[in-house]
C-alpha positions as CSV (number, residue, x, y, z in Angstrom):
1,M,-13.5,-2.2,-12.9
2,R,-14.1,1.6,-11.1
3,D,-11.0,3.7,-9.8
4,V,-10.1,3.9,-5.9
5,L,-8.3,5.4,-3.7
6,V,-6.4,2.9,-1.8
7,P,-3.9,4.7,1.2
8,I,-0.5,3.3,1.3
9,T,2.0,3.6,4.1
10,V,5.9,3.6,3.2
11,E,8.0,3.4,6.2
12,Q,11.4,2.1,6.8
13,D,12.5,-0.2,9.5
14,E,15.1,-0.4,12.1
15,D,16.8,-3.0,10.2
16,G,16.6,-1.3,7.2
17,A,13.9,-2.5,5.3
18,W,11.5,-1.1,3.9
19,N,7.6,-1.9,4.4
20,A,4.0,-0.9,3.3
21,R,1.2,-0.8,4.0
22,A,-2.5,-0.3,2.1
23,V,-5.8,-0.2,3.8
24,L,-8.8,-2.1,1.9
25,G,-11.4,-2.0,4.9
26,P,-11.3,-1.5,8.5
27,K,-10.2,-5.6,8.6
28,N,-8.5,-5.2,5.3
29,F,-4.7,-4.9,4.5
30,V,-2.3,-5.6,2.2
31,Y,1.9,-5.6,3.4
32,G,4.5,-5.5,0.7
33,Y,8.0,-5.6,1.2
34,G,11.4,-4.1,-0.7
35,D,14.9,-3.3,-0.6
36,T,13.5,0.3,-1.1
37,P,10.9,2.2,-1.3
38,E,9.9,1.6,-5.1
39,E,10.0,-2.3,-4.0
40,A,8.1,-1.7,-1.5
41,R,5.3,-0.3,-3.2
42,A,5.3,-2.5,-6.1
43,D,5.1,-5.3,-3.9
44,V,2.1,-3.6,-2.3
45,R,0.4,-2.7,-5.4
46,A,0.3,-6.2,-7.0
47,G,-1.3,-7.5,-4.0
48,I,-3.8,-4.8,-4.0
49,Q,-4.4,-6.1,-7.6
50,D,-4.7,-9.8,-6.2
51,V,-7.1,-9.0,-3.8
52,F,-8.9,-6.7,-7.3
53,D,-8.7,-9.4,-9.2
54,H,-9.5,-12.7,-6.9
55,E,-12.5,-11.1,-4.5
56,G,-13.4,-7.5,-6.3
57,V,-12.8,-4.4,-5.3
58,P,-13.9,-3.6,-1.5
59,A,-16.8,-1.8,-0.9
60,D,-15.1,0.7,1.8
61,L,-13.0,2.2,-0.6
62,V,-13.4,5.9,-2.2
63,P,-14.1,5.9,-5.6
64,V,-12.3,8.9,-7.6
65,N,-12.4,9.9,-11.0
66,A,-8.3,9.0,-12.3
67,R,-6.1,6.7,-10.6
68,F,-3.9,7.9,-7.3
69,C,-2.2,5.8,-4.7
70,G,-1.5,8.3,-2.0
71,V,1.8,7.3,-0.1
72,V,3.3,8.2,3.0
73,V,7.3,7.5,3.7
74,R,8.8,7.2,6.7
75,S,11.9,6.4,8.1
76,Y,13.1,5.4,11.3
77,V,16.7,4.7,10.4
78,G,19.3,7.1,12.3
79,A,16.1,8.5,14.1
80,P,17.2,9.1,18.0
């Protein structure tokens, strides 16, 4: 299997739950959820691995020389 860059966004919703989303292609997304950012990332990574295992690595993903998982963390709790 080739190494690819999978963008992941992690956000905290207004109820305090953490949600992660990975973009695997123009119409291909994987979602993960958890009580902490780490749990949401782990859940989405498991979903990504499941897609790779059953459908292969989407051609739209950017190959990289080393494993990397970009993460953006946003929290809306307490935001004005």
